[in-house]
N, C-alpha and C positions, 0 to 999 in steps of 0.2 A: 949727166946732171941735168935737172932742169932748171931754167934761171926763174928768178922772181918774179920778173917783169915779164916773161914769157907767160906765165899763168895768170898776171893780172890783164894784159892784153886779151887773153882768151875770154877772161871772166868779164870784161867789159863788152867783147863781141855778143855775148851771150846776154847781156843785157844788167849787169851790174854797175852800180853808180860809185860804190866804194868796194876796194879790195885790199886787204892787207895782211902781213904774215905775221905770227908770234910763234918763236921757237917754244917748243914743249917745255922746256926748262923754266920759261916763265910762269908756269901753273902750278909751281911748288907748294903755294899756298892756298890751292882748291882744297875745300873740305874732302874727306875720304870718300869715295864713290863719286865723286864727281869732278875728278881728275882725266884728263884725255887718256891717261894710260889705263885708265879702268876700263874705257872702251876699246882701244886699241894699244897692246903693250908695249908694241914697236912704234909708236908714234914718235915722231920726231918734228913735225911743225903744224901747227894749225891756221888754216886758209879762213879768213874770215870776210863775207860779201855782205853788202848791204844794198836796198833798193830804196829809191826815194818814195815816201807818202806824198799825194797830192795835198796841196794845201788848203784847197776849197772845203772840203767836208769839215775843217775845223770852225768854220764860221757859219753852218748850216744851223738853223732852229731846229731842225729835225735830227734825231739821231740815226735815221736810216742811210744817209751817204757815208758817215763814216763807219758805220758797220759795215756796209758793202766793201768800201775800200779796204778795210783791214782785212777781211775775209779772202778779197782779191791778191793783196800784196803778199799774203801768207803764202798762198797758192803760186804765187809769180817766184818768192823766194826758193820755196821746194823744187819748182821746175829747174829753177837756175842752178841750184846746187846738184842736183842729180845729173843734168845735161854736164855740168862742168866736171864732175867724178869721171863720167865716159869719155870726155875728151882727155881728162888727164891720164887715164889708163891707157889711152891710145899712144900718149907720147912717149910712153916708158913703162918699165916693168915696177909699178908700184900698186899701192893699195891705198884706196882713197875713201873713206868713210863720211858719208854725209850726216850731218848733226844739224836738227831743226828745233824751232822752239817748243813745238807741241808735235805729237802728245806726249803727257808727261808719264814717266815710269814711277816717280815718287809722288806722292798724293797722299796729305794727312786732311782727312776729311773733317774731323773735328774744326780743325783750325782753316780750312779751305785754302790751305799751302801747298802749291805744286812747285816742282824744281822741274827743270829741264834735265837732260843728260848731261848738259854742260851749260854753265851761265853764259849765255851770248854777249848780255852785255859788258861782262868781265873780259871775255874773249876779244870783242872789238876795242875794249880799251888797251889790252895787252898787245895787240895788233897795230895800234897807232890811230886807229878810227876816229877817235873821239876822248871827251872825259866824262866823268859821272857828274850830273846834275845833283841839285839837291831833291829832287823828285826822285832821284835813283835811274834816272834814264840815261842811257848812253846819248851823249850830245856831240855832234859834228859841229866845227865852225862853219862849214859852207852849208849844210842842209839841217842843221839844228837837231832837234829831237825827232824828225820828221823821216826816220828810217826803219825798215825792218831787217833783222839780222838774221843769217845763216851761216854754218862753218862746214870746213870738211878737215877731217884729220889725214895727216900724211906720213906715210913712213920713209919719206925721203927729207934731207936736211935742207931748208930754204933759208936765205938770207932775210931776217928779221926787219921789220920796220921800226923805227924809233916811236917811242911813245909821243903821245900827244905833248906838245911844250906850251901849250895855252889854257887860260883858266877862262872858264865863262861865267860863273855863277858869282854876283858880287856878295862880299861877305855879308852886307845886311839885307839882301834880299831874303824874302820870306812869301813870296807871291804865291808859288805852289801850295806851301803848307797852309797858307791861309784861305786858299780857294778850294781845298778839299773838302767837300760837304761831309765827307764820312771821319774827318779828322784822323786818316790813316798814314798820314808821313810824317814821322819824325826822326830827325836826327839823319841818318845814312840809311835807315830802312823804310819799308812799307809794310804795315799791318795787312797780309793780302785777305784774311777774313773780312775785315771792316770795308777793303776795296773792292774785292769781289761783289760782296753782299748790296752795295750801292750802285755800282757801275753795270752789273750784269743784269738784264733783264729780258724781258720777250713781249712780242707784239700780241695785239688780242689775238692773233691766229696762232700763236705759241712758238714763233720764230725767234730765235735767240738774237738779242742786239746789244750793243754796249750804248748806255745812256748817258756817260760822263767821260771825259778825257779832258777835264779841267786843268790837271797837273801837267799836260803837255801844251794846252792851248794860251795858259796866262804866262808860261815862261818868256822872258824877254829874249832869250836866246833860242826860243822853240823854233821859228823859221830860218835859223842859219844867216850868214851874208848875202848868200845868193837870191834867197826868196824875199828877204827884207830890201833887196836894191841896194845894199851898201856894200863896201868894199871890194 
């Protein structure tokens, strides 16, 4: 049997900044069609990894640095997850299924609502990597919401990590809600149609870019304790 710590060490060697494990049983409340078992019936553990997103682009007056970094980090997470699958399969006779945030298999064109094969932010929460902020983003104590997630479904049982026992959002804080120019954030959900319609744009040349990241940028916990130089 492979030890959880062995897998985390390998993930770190391959470039993961965070790595956690959630037993498949923790996903019992997942919507039908988006449970790990819907992808891999024999799944027993879900491994979740994260790479840190650089802080600088959040302070740029141009949307280009953030757009470029976002694309690069997504590609880096894909590379990391695929490389980790290969390494794990070499360790033993197991099945490792990579799960990434994109492309979407489910897409509601009318509402511009997409869903990944698995909700990675919920998987990250169940694997102990952070807590959900009011902006609905997974927020880690050290790295804030400057993280990008990927997951691997495994047919072996691993020791699960404890859920994060800290709370980050102040009860009276509404900064992300108030800073959203599309008024897309409400309660515990985000209206994807409003968000995408405002945040996604194109350059004069026609290249896709992100022109808004307010909900991430204004969060008092967005940078985490390491980037903020505290704790």
